[in-house]
C-alpha positions, 0 to 999 in steps of 0.5 A: 539473101539479103537481111532486109525483111523484104522476100529475097530468093526464089525459084524451085528446082525443076524436077529432072527425070529421077534417075537415068536408066543404067547406060551401057550396063553389060548383061554379064561382066565377061562381055565388058571390055577395056578390062585394065591390069590388076593394081594401080591406075587404069591404063590411060591408053584404054577406051574411056570408061562409059558413065551410068548417069551424065551431066546434061547442060540446063542452059543450051548456051544459045537462048533461054529455051526451057527457062522463063523470067519473072519480074514484079512489074512484068511477070512471068515470061516478059523481060523487055530490057534483057536482064537475063541474056546469053552470051558466048554460052553464059548467062549474063544477068543486068547487063543493062544500063544503070539508073537512079531508080530502084531495079526489079529484083527477079529470077529465071527458073526452070519450067520444069521441077527437078528432085534427086540430083546434083547441080553445077554451076560456076559464077563471076561478078560483073562491075555494075551494081543497081539501087536499092543495093547500089552500095551493098555487097553484090548479091545473087543466088540460086533457088531451089525446091521452089514451089507455090506461085511466082513472087518476092520470093516464093517458097524455096531454099536458097543457095546464096551468092554474095560478097562475103557470104556465098555458101549460106542457105535461106529458108524462104517464104515459110520453108522449114528444115532440120540441121546441126547448128550454132549461133553466130554473133547476131544470134542466127543460126550458123551450120556447124556439123558437130553442133545441136541438132535443130528443127526450125519452125519459121512461120509462113512469109518468113525468110531465114538465114542459115549461115555458112560453116565457114569463110570461103575465100571468093576468087576474082574470076569464076567460082564453083558451086555444087548442090546435091539434092536427094529427096527432102536432103541437101547438101551445099559445096563452094569451091570444094568446101561444104558449106551447109547440110540440111534434111527434113526440108519441109514446105510452109504446109509441113509437107515433105519438100522434095522436088521443084523447079530452079532458079537464078536472082537478079538482085542488084548486081551484075553477075555471070553463070556458066556450065549450068549443068545438072545430073540426076543421082542413080538411086535405081528401084529393083528390077523384075527378078531381084532380091530386095535385101533392104527395101523402102519402109523397112523396119527390121533387118530381116533376112541379114544375119550376125556372124554367128548366124542370129538375127542381126541387131543393127537398128533399121527404121523407115528403110534405113539401116544402121551400123550398130558397131562392137568393133575395137580397134585392131581386133578384127573379130570383134566387128559386128558385121552383117551378112545376108541369109541368102548366098549369091553367085553372079549378081548385080548388087545395088545400094545406097550409103549414107557416111556420118561426118568426121572431124578434120584430122581424123586418119583417113581409114577412120573416115566413115570407113565400112565396106560391102564384101561380095559373096563375103570374100571380096570387098568394095571399100567404103569411106569418106574420100570427098575431096581428097587424092586417091592413093593406097587402093584403099578409098571409096571405090576400091576394090580394098587393097587390090585396085583403087577407084579409076576417079574420085567420084566421092560425094560429101559425107551426110549425102545418099551415095550409090553403089552399082556392082556387077559381079562376076563370081571365080570359075573353077575346074576340078576343085582349082580356080580357073578364072579371077572373080571380076567386077564393074564398079559405078560409083555415083553414077561414074564407072570406077572399075571397069571389068576388073579381076580380083585375084584373090579375097581381100583383106578380112574376106572368107577364103575363096571357094567353089561356092555362092556367097552371102553379101556382107556389109562391115562394121568398122566403128562408123555409124554408116547408114545403107538403104535400098539394097537389092541384088539381081542375077546377071544373064546366065548367073545365079 
């Protein structure tokens, strides 16, 4: 968004289906094929892992089906000059003759709203610029959670694309938000993950900027952008670097802003967009027959216990449970783990977790560490692995100490992430283990463990036994948050 007061960003994200159903989940882990050997990296010659949710193109590569244009002089659905046109699978914006006259700003927006999604795209600049921004930095942007009537610009958030400012966030037409921030040299808000908590109270028809956290060098060619929108929260990422995190998004009337259309701007500069894809976040409701262990609106940790068997003391507010840590480095017994009062055998476990942001330079295993233990024995690691190389069998998605994730599917800290774990307990005969436990793990909609055997209890897990066991959430010293936890039996399971 440019710095002039005229409205400058529009288009609210179309509300895609909240979540794709689990695709190809096995009824029981024993029926899943393609198991890879324990340890290390999966066999690349094996079948590819099938995702739980999938990326879907928003642009079909041929025409603007599913999109509509808007300009002040033309209204909705009229673009006689073909300001927006699809060429060679990409969207080409402002491939029109340059004249001395001011050029209408406008946008092309999805015709349906979206919620709880990831959006990714690539952009690169063309050579043409137009009045009234002929001599100014080239400017464009992505609008999301766009609500209200069309105009310049509707109530929405803007993921800024602009020379020298790509990654900034604009709150448009009275939209408000909460974040952590300092101020830049001009006194404007600047996103700082370790700054002061800020909740804005921008008036109606205001257009306010949250400056990006740090400079992100812009490539001469294609640049990558990703937007993660979870309810009334959003994270903006440019070329793998987080530039803004916001929560508590609010429409001008104060209501939560959780869905809307998505739009791409034409704002006086020729620009190309390609690989415009959207993917639902895997926020799955409990199926019939599931045991809800932490549900929406929960205010207490009912059903959870401390190691001693006393009621768990982790705080719960609005359905979110946060680790209350007593962990002392090097002293595992000091950890304030919590476990379910109920015990489980074969099960499908779903949980959602949000990791706190850690400062650069923190040792890897101190980057928002936690874990979920199946039957109290087998840990699936929780760690901030966003943007890091996998290794050591201890990253997000790993069966701790035994097998690393097949790929790095971590989202940035500060985003609600998801696990779906299909667990088949060890089998016993005559007091001896006859078959290892096995599990399939989906992380953020991607399969990262495919019916893998777990040779024994992982580090700090309870000893293996011919008995059901609890679900355990680990206190490893980080204020990790959890929500929407449920367990459902597998076919034939307990």
